VMD Tcl script that draws the C-alpha trace (Angstrom):
set ca {
  {0.03 0.16 0.30}
  {1.29 3.41 -0.97}
  {2.43 5.60 1.82}
  {0.57 8.97 0.40}
  {3.27 11.50 1.56}
  {3.31 10.43 5.37}
  {7.07 9.58 4.00}
  {7.56 11.54 1.34}
  {10.78 12.87 -0.51}
  {10.12 16.19 0.06}
  {9.33 15.97 3.72}
  {12.54 13.67 4.16}
  {15.07 16.37 2.89}
  {15.87 13.94 0.36}
  {14.46 15.86 -2.83}
  {16.15 19.06 -2.29}
  {19.68 17.46 -2.24}
  {19.12 17.66 -6.16}
  {19.43 20.16 -8.01}
  {15.94 21.51 -9.04}
  {15.73 21.13 -12.46}
  {16.93 16.97 -12.00}
  {13.80 16.69 -9.54}
  {10.68 15.39 -12.15}
  {13.11 13.22 -13.45}
  {13.55 11.61 -10.05}
  {10.48 10.99 -9.64}
  {9.36 10.18 -12.85}
  {12.49 7.65 -12.69}
  {10.89 6.63 -9.17}
  {7.77 5.87 -10.44}
  {9.20 3.91 -13.45}
  {10.85 1.60 -11.26}
  {8.15 1.37 -8.67}
  {5.87 0.11 -11.78}
  {8.99 -2.63 -12.87}
  {8.90 -3.89 -9.55}
  {4.82 -4.05 -9.30}
  {5.06 -5.68 -12.51}
  {7.87 -8.87 -11.88}
  {6.08 -8.76 -8.50}
  {2.80 -9.84 -10.80}
  {5.09 -12.30 -13.00}
  {6.40 -13.99 -9.29}
  {3.16 -14.85 -8.62}
  {2.50 -16.47 -12.51}
  {5.54 -18.39 -11.97}
  {4.53 -19.91 -8.52}
  {1.29 -20.74 -9.00}
  {2.14 -23.60 -11.00}
  {3.56 -25.17 -8.39}
  {1.95 -28.25 -7.43}
  {1.99 -27.19 -3.79}
  {-0.09 -24.15 -5.13}
  {-1.95 -26.13 -7.50}
  {-5.70 -26.17 -7.45}
  {-6.93 -27.36 -10.73}
  {-9.37 -24.69 -12.22}
  {-8.97 -21.50 -9.44}
  {-5.01 -22.22 -9.69}
  {-6.25 -21.39 -13.83}
  {-8.78 -18.54 -12.74}
  {-6.14 -17.45 -10.30}
  {-3.45 -16.65 -13.27}
  {-6.02 -15.11 -15.54}
  {-6.83 -12.65 -13.00}
  {-3.07 -11.82 -12.10}
  {-2.60 -11.44 -15.49}
  {-5.99 -9.14 -16.33}
  {-4.31 -6.94 -13.32}
  {-0.86 -6.90 -14.97}
  {-2.26 -5.86 -18.71}
  {-4.57 -3.04 -17.29}
  {-2.11 -1.59 -15.01}
  {0.63 -1.93 -18.05}
  {-1.68 0.08 -20.20}
  {-3.01 3.07 -17.34}
  {0.24 3.48 -16.73}
  {1.28 3.72 -20.61}
  {-0.92 6.18 -20.63}
  {0.85 8.33 -18.21}
  {4.10 7.69 -19.72}
  {6.45 11.16 -19.26}
  {8.39 12.07 -22.10}
  {11.04 13.66 -21.79}
  {10.11 17.04 -23.22}
  {7.53 16.78 -20.82}
  {9.89 16.76 -17.42}
  {11.32 19.64 -18.51}
  {8.45 22.32 -18.14}
  {6.65 23.15 -14.45}
  {3.13 23.14 -16.51}
  {3.42 18.99 -16.58}
  {1.69 17.41 -13.83}
  {3.63 15.49 -12.73}
  {6.92 17.58 -11.72}
  {4.71 20.02 -9.76}
  {5.61 19.42 -6.32}
  {3.45 20.13 -2.92}
}
mol new
graphics top color blue
foreach p $ca { graphics top sphere $p radius 0.5 }
foreach p [lrange $ca 0 end-1] q [lrange $ca 1 end] { graphics top cylinder $p $q radius 0.2 }
display resetview
């Protein structure tokens, strides 16, 4: 579960250690690495489900389909929100604004 700013880069003073022009790129990279981590976790789940210790017949197949569907939905939604290098430079980019 995300912490929704409870432990944010800004509150902890981490992001201010970098030049302001780097901050949007750092945030975008952090989001992309988080997405990659989440998708790799789904792959791990998919690989473990057919194991004999976990396999439950049709339930396992439904579970695999559900995990695959969630992964595809998340990937599709994240591809719509891809940050381009052009959008990282300006303050008009909603991802680069800080609170």
